[in-house]
N, CA, C and O atoms as CSV, one atom per row, in Angstrom:
chain,resi,resn,atom,element,x,y,z
A,1,MET,N,N,-81.410,46.110,4.780
A,1,MET,CA,C,-82.038,47.292,4.236
A,1,MET,C,C,-81.166,47.870,3.130
A,1,MET,O,O,-79.940,47.798,3.207
A,2,SER,N,N,-81.780,48.436,2.113
A,2,SER,CA,C,-81.041,48.888,0.930
A,2,SER,C,C,-80.314,50.213,1.136
A,2,SER,O,O,-79.338,50.482,0.437
A,3,GLY,N,N,-80.759,51.047,2.072
A,3,GLY,CA,C,-80.123,52.331,2.267
A,3,GLY,C,C,-80.684,53.427,1.372
A,3,GLY,O,O,-80.292,54.587,1.500
A,4,PHE,N,N,-81.603,53.076,0.461
A,4,PHE,CA,C,-82.225,54.055,-0.408
A,4,PHE,C,C,-83.575,54.460,0.160
A,4,PHE,O,O,-84.342,53.612,0.615
A,5,ASP,N,N,-83.862,55.735,0.135
A,5,ASP,CA,C,-85.169,56.238,0.534
A,5,ASP,C,C,-86.037,56.272,-0.727
A,5,ASP,O,O,-86.205,57.322,-1.347
A,6,TRP,N,N,-86.584,55.117,-1.096
A,6,TRP,CA,C,-87.306,54.978,-2.358
A,6,TRP,C,C,-88.483,55.926,-2.490
A,6,TRP,O,O,-88.650,56.504,-3.564
A,7,PRO,N,N,-89.320,56.130,-1.464
A,7,PRO,CA,C,-90.433,57.072,-1.636
A,7,PRO,C,C,-89.965,58.489,-2.002
A,7,PRO,O,O,-90.557,59.142,-2.862
A,8,THR,N,N,-88.907,58.951,-1.347
A,8,THR,CA,C,-88.393,60.292,-1.643
A,8,THR,C,C,-87.782,60.341,-3.037
A,8,THR,O,O,-87.989,61.308,-3.770
A,9,LEU,N,N,-87.031,59.307,-3.409
A,9,LEU,CA,C,-86.424,59.282,-4.738
A,9,LEU,C,C,-87.478,59.206,-5.832
A,9,LEU,O,O,-87.365,59.886,-6.852
A,10,LEU,N,N,-88.504,58.382,-5.627
A,10,LEU,CA,C,-89.580,58.270,-6.613
A,10,LEU,C,C,-90.318,59.600,-6.744
A,10,LEU,O,O,-90.636,60.033,-7.852
A,11,ARG,N,N,-90.586,60.242,-5.616
A,11,ARG,CA,C,-91.247,61.544,-5.646
A,11,ARG,C,C,-90.403,62.556,-6.415
A,11,ARG,O,O,-90.939,63.314,-7.223
A,12,ALA,N,N,-89.103,62.579,-6.179
A,12,ALA,CA,C,-88.216,63.505,-6.890
A,12,ALA,C,C,-88.202,63.198,-8.383
A,12,ALA,O,O,-88.213,64.112,-9.207
A,13,GLY,N,N,-88.176,61.931,-8.725
A,13,GLY,CA,C,-88.146,61.562,-10.140
A,13,GLY,C,C,-89.437,61.888,-10.861
A,13,GLY,O,O,-89.421,62.431,-11.966
A,14,VAL,N,N,-90.560,61.555,-10.234
A,14,VAL,CA,C,-91.856,61.744,-10.893
A,14,VAL,C,C,-92.309,63.198,-10.819
A,14,VAL,O,O,-92.738,63.767,-11.823
A,15,ARG,N,N,-92.217,63.798,-9.645
A,15,ARG,CA,C,-92.711,65.171,-9.476
A,15,ARG,C,C,-91.709,66.196,-9.997
A,15,ARG,O,O,-92.068,67.062,-10.796
A,16,ASP,N,N,-90.461,66.105,-9.554
A,16,ASP,CA,C,-89.486,67.145,-9.879
A,16,ASP,C,C,-88.885,67.000,-11.273
A,16,ASP,O,O,-88.630,67.998,-11.947
A,17,LEU,N,N,-88.660,65.768,-11.704
A,17,LEU,CA,C,-88.060,65.543,-13.023
A,17,LEU,C,C,-89.095,65.217,-14.098
A,17,LEU,O,O,-88.759,65.102,-15.277
A,18,ALA,N,N,-90.346,65.071,-13.688
A,18,ALA,CA,C,-91.453,64.770,-14.616
A,18,ALA,C,C,-91.245,63.460,-15.371
A,18,ALA,O,O,-91.614,63.339,-16.539
A,19,LEU,N,N,-90.649,62.482,-14.689
A,19,LEU,CA,C,-90.480,61.158,-15.294
A,19,LEU,C,C,-91.739,60.336,-15.075
A,19,LEU,O,O,-92.426,60.496,-14.066
A,20,ARG,N,N,-92.036,59.464,-16.012
A,20,ARG,CA,C,-93.084,58.477,-15.785
A,20,ARG,C,C,-92.479,57.381,-14.904
A,20,ARG,O,O,-91.271,57.151,-14.960
A,21,PRO,N,N,-93.292,56.703,-14.095
A,21,PRO,CA,C,-92.733,55.675,-13.208
A,21,PRO,C,C,-91.862,54.648,-13.934
A,21,PRO,O,O,-90.816,54.256,-13.418
A,22,GLU,N,N,-92.280,54.208,-15.126
A,22,GLU,CA,C,-91.461,53.214,-15.840
A,22,GLU,C,C,-90.113,53.794,-16.261
A,22,GLU,O,O,-89.130,53.057,-16.343
A,23,GLN,N,N,-90.047,55.093,-16.527
A,23,GLN,CA,C,-88.764,55.726,-16.827
A,23,GLN,C,C,-87.888,55.773,-15.578
A,23,GLN,O,O,-86.691,55.492,-15.633
A,24,PHE,N,N,-88.504,56.132,-14.452
A,24,PHE,CA,C,-87.769,56.186,-13.194
A,24,PHE,C,C,-87.130,54.836,-12.877
A,24,PHE,O,O,-85.945,54.779,-12.547
A,25,TRP,N,N,-87.897,53.750,-12.972
A,25,TRP,CA,C,-87.399,52.440,-12.570
A,25,TRP,C,C,-86.353,51.883,-13.527
A,25,TRP,O,O,-85.645,50.940,-13.173
A,26,ARG,N,N,-86.237,52.443,-14.734
A,26,ARG,CA,C,-85.198,52.004,-15.667
A,26,ARG,C,C,-83.866,52.704,-15.432
A,26,ARG,O,O,-82.840,52.275,-15.962
A,27,LEU,N,N,-83.868,53.780,-14.642
A,27,LEU,CA,C,-82.628,54.514,-14.376
A,27,LEU,C,C,-81.720,53.740,-13.429
A,27,LEU,O,O,-82.186,52.981,-12.580
A,28,THR,N,N,-80.425,53.943,-13.589
A,28,THR,CA,C,-79.480,53.451,-12.596
A,28,THR,C,C,-79.391,54.504,-11.495
A,28,THR,O,O,-79.725,55.665,-11.734
A,29,PRO,N,N,-78.953,54.131,-10.300
A,29,PRO,CA,C,-78.774,55.151,-9.254
A,29,PRO,C,C,-77.857,56.289,-9.695
A,29,PRO,O,O,-78.103,57.444,-9.349
A,30,ALA,N,N,-76.807,55.982,-10.452
A,30,ALA,CA,C,-75.890,57.029,-10.921
A,30,ALA,C,C,-76.597,57.990,-11.873
A,30,ALA,O,O,-76.382,59.200,-11.802
A,31,GLU,N,N,-77.435,57.465,-12.758
A,31,GLU,CA,C,-78.183,58.335,-13.674
A,31,GLU,C,C,-79.138,59.244,-12.900
A,31,GLU,O,O,-79.249,60.435,-13.192
A,32,LEU,N,N,-79.821,58.673,-11.915
A,32,LEU,CA,C,-80.750,59.470,-11.119
A,32,LEU,C,C,-80.013,60.566,-10.363
A,32,LEU,O,O,-80.478,61.705,-10.323
A,33,ARG,N,N,-78.864,60.238,-9.761
A,33,ARG,CA,C,-78.074,61.251,-9.049
A,33,ARG,C,C,-77.687,62.384,-9.985
A,33,ARG,O,O,-77.784,63.556,-9.618
A,34,LEU,N,N,-77.252,62.044,-11.184
A,34,LEU,CA,C,-76.848,63.059,-12.153
A,34,LEU,C,C,-78.038,63.933,-12.537
A,34,LEU,O,O,-77.906,65.155,-12.611
A,35,MET,N,N,-79.197,63.323,-12.781
A,35,MET,CA,C,-80.389,64.085,-13.164
A,35,MET,C,C,-80.870,64.988,-12.033
A,35,MET,O,O,-81.454,66.042,-12.289
A,36,LEU,N,N,-80.635,64.593,-10.800
A,36,LEU,CA,C,-81.043,65.397,-9.649
A,36,LEU,C,C,-80.022,66.471,-9.297
A,36,LEU,O,O,-80.210,67.216,-8.335
A,37,GLY,N,N,-78.935,66.555,-10.077
A,37,GLY,CA,C,-77.984,67.638,-9.897
A,37,GLY,C,C,-76.714,67.281,-9.172
A,37,GLY,O,O,-75.915,68.167,-8.865
A,38,ASP,N,N,-76.498,66.008,-8.886
A,38,ASP,CA,C,-75.266,65.580,-8.232
A,38,ASP,C,C,-74.300,65.123,-9.317
A,38,ASP,O,O,-74.346,63.973,-9.753
A,39,ALA,N,N,-73.429,66.021,-9.749
A,39,ALA,CA,C,-72.523,65.723,-10.857
A,39,ALA,C,C,-71.301,64.919,-10.434
A,39,ALA,O,O,-70.481,64.551,-11.276
A,40,ARG,N,N,-71.171,64.642,-9.133
A,40,ARG,CA,C,-69.985,63.904,-8.687
A,40,ARG,C,C,-69.961,62.502,-9.253
A,40,ARG,O,O,-68.910,62.023,-9.676
A,41,GLY,N,N,-71.100,61.839,-9.267
A,41,GLY,CA,C,-71.155,60.470,-9.748
A,41,GLY,C,C,-70.372,59.537,-8.841
A,41,GLY,O,O,-69.922,59.932,-7.765
A,42,ALA,N,N,-70.220,58.342,-9.267
A,42,ALA,CA,C,-69.479,57.348,-8.494
A,42,ALA,C,C,-67.993,57.497,-8.768
A,42,ALA,O,O,-67.602,57.897,-9.864
A,43,PRO,N,N,-67.162,57.180,-7.786
A,43,PRO,CA,C,-65.718,57.241,-8.028
A,43,PRO,C,C,-65.312,56.164,-9.026
A,43,PRO,O,O,-66.010,55.160,-9.163
A,44,PRO,N,N,-64.203,56.353,-9.721
A,44,PRO,CA,C,-63.744,55.337,-10.667
A,44,PRO,C,C,-63.512,53.997,-9.962
A,44,PRO,O,O,-63.125,53.958,-8.794
A,45,LEU,N,N,-63.748,52.931,-10.668
A,45,LEU,CA,C,-63.550,51.587,-10.119
A,45,LEU,C,C,-62.058,51.296,-10.047
A,45,LEU,O,O,-61.352,51.373,-11.052
A,46,SER,N,N,-61.584,50.961,-8.856
A,46,SER,CA,C,-60.177,50.629,-8.675
A,46,SER,C,C,-59.960,49.149,-8.992
A,46,SER,O,O,-60.915,48.388,-9.148
A,47,ARG,N,N,-58.707,48.763,-9.082
A,47,ARG,CA,C,-58.390,47.348,-9.330
A,47,ARG,C,C,-58.895,46.490,-8.174
A,47,ARG,O,O,-59.407,45.392,-8.395
A,48,ALA,N,N,-58.756,46.977,-6.959
A,48,ALA,CA,C,-59.241,46.229,-5.793
A,48,ALA,C,C,-60.759,46.087,-5.855
A,48,ALA,O,O,-61.301,45.035,-5.514
A,49,GLY,N,N,-61.441,47.137,-6.287
A,49,GLY,CA,C,-62.892,47.067,-6.424
A,49,GLY,C,C,-63.304,46.068,-7.490
A,49,GLY,O,O,-64.259,45.314,-7.303
A,50,LEU,N,N,-62.588,46.057,-8.607
A,50,LEU,CA,C,-62.871,45.092,-9.668
A,50,LEU,C,C,-62.626,43.674,-9.178
A,50,LEU,O,O,-63.433,42.783,-9.444
A,51,ASP,N,N,-61.532,43.450,-8.470
A,51,ASP,CA,C,-61.244,42.117,-7.939
A,51,ASP,C,C,-62.340,41.652,-6.975
A,51,ASP,O,O,-62.719,40.481,-6.971
A,52,ALA,N,N,-62.840,42.578,-6.166
A,52,ALA,CA,C,-63.917,42.233,-5.230
A,52,ALA,C,C,-65.184,41.844,-5.987
A,52,ALA,O,O,-65.855,40.879,-5.621
A,53,LEU,N,N,-65.512,42.589,-7.040
A,53,LEU,CA,C,-66.682,42.242,-7.850
A,53,LEU,C,C,-66.507,40.886,-8.538
A,53,LEU,O,O,-67.440,40.083,-8.584
A,54,LEU,N,N,-65.324,40.639,-9.064
A,54,LEU,CA,C,-65.064,39.358,-9.732
A,54,LEU,C,C,-65.158,38.187,-8.760
A,54,LEU,O,O,-65.560,37.088,-9.144
A,55,ALA,N,N,-64.794,38.416,-7.518
A,55,ALA,CA,C,-64.896,37.346,-6.521
A,55,ALA,C,C,-66.357,37.011,-6.239
A,55,ALA,O,O,-66.700,35.847,-6.027
A,56,VAL,N,N,-67.211,38.019,-6.237
A,56,VAL,CA,C,-68.631,37.808,-5.962
A,56,VAL,C,C,-69.375,37.340,-7.212
A,56,VAL,O,O,-70.269,36.497,-7.125
A,57,TYR,N,N,-69.010,37.882,-8.368
A,57,TYR,CA,C,-69.687,37.576,-9.635
A,57,TYR,C,C,-68.669,37.104,-10.669
A,57,TYR,O,O,-68.347,37.843,-11.600
A,58,PRO,N,N,-68.161,35.885,-10.515
A,58,PRO,CA,C,-67.151,35.403,-11.469
A,58,PRO,C,C,-67.756,35.189,-12.856
A,58,PRO,O,O,-68.942,34.893,-13.003
A,59,ASP,N,N,-66.903,35.349,-13.864
A,59,ASP,CA,C,-67.332,35.051,-15.236
A,59,ASP,C,C,-67.685,33.574,-15.331
A,59,ASP,O,O,-66.994,32.720,-14.774
A,60,LYS,N,N,-68.767,33.286,-16.043
A,60,LYS,CA,C,-69.194,31.907,-16.220
A,60,LYS,C,C,-69.073,31.580,-17.702
A,60,LYS,O,O,-69.900,32.002,-18.511
A,61,HIS,N,N,-68.066,30.847,-18.038
A,61,HIS,CA,C,-67.831,30.502,-19.442
A,61,HIS,C,C,-68.731,29.352,-19.866
A,61,HIS,O,O,-69.000,28.432,-19.093
A,62,GLY,N,N,-69.183,29.421,-21.092
A,62,GLY,CA,C,-69.954,28.319,-21.645
A,62,GLY,C,C,-71.451,28.470,-21.535
A,62,GLY,O,O,-72.180,27.696,-22.156
A,63,GLU,N,N,-71.948,29.434,-20.773
A,63,GLU,CA,C,-73.382,29.578,-20.618
A,63,GLU,C,C,-74.034,30.153,-21.859
A,63,GLU,O,O,-75.137,29.744,-22.223
A,64,THR,N,N,-73.363,31.108,-22.524
A,64,THR,CA,C,-73.961,31.738,-23.684
A,64,THR,C,C,-73.321,31.265,-24.980
A,64,THR,O,O,-73.774,31.623,-26.067
A,65,GLY,N,N,-72.286,30.475,-24.868
A,65,GLY,CA,C,-71.591,30.027,-26.064
A,65,GLY,C,C,-70.558,31.039,-26.533
A,65,GLY,O,O,-69.937,30.836,-27.576
A,66,ASN,N,N,-70.360,32.117,-25.796
A,66,ASN,CA,C,-69.382,33.158,-26.148
A,66,ASN,C,C,-68.186,33.058,-25.212
A,66,ASN,O,O,-67.987,33.929,-24.364
A,67,GLU,N,N,-67.401,32.020,-25.356
A,67,GLU,CA,C,-66.246,31.848,-24.467
A,67,GLU,C,C,-65.091,32.650,-24.920
A,67,GLU,O,O,-64.035,32.623,-24.288
């Protein structure tokens, strides 16, 4: 399960923020939180967090020709 209450978030975006559905779905969770009044945002990415992301999503050289 994703942990997001999508019906409530969509309702807040469309009804409370007057977004069109396509605008809502283009937002990142951080953007939506900020628009809904949560100015905390996500904590800064630590080196350990970056290393964890790199382990899951390693750079793939040669796919785009931009090595």
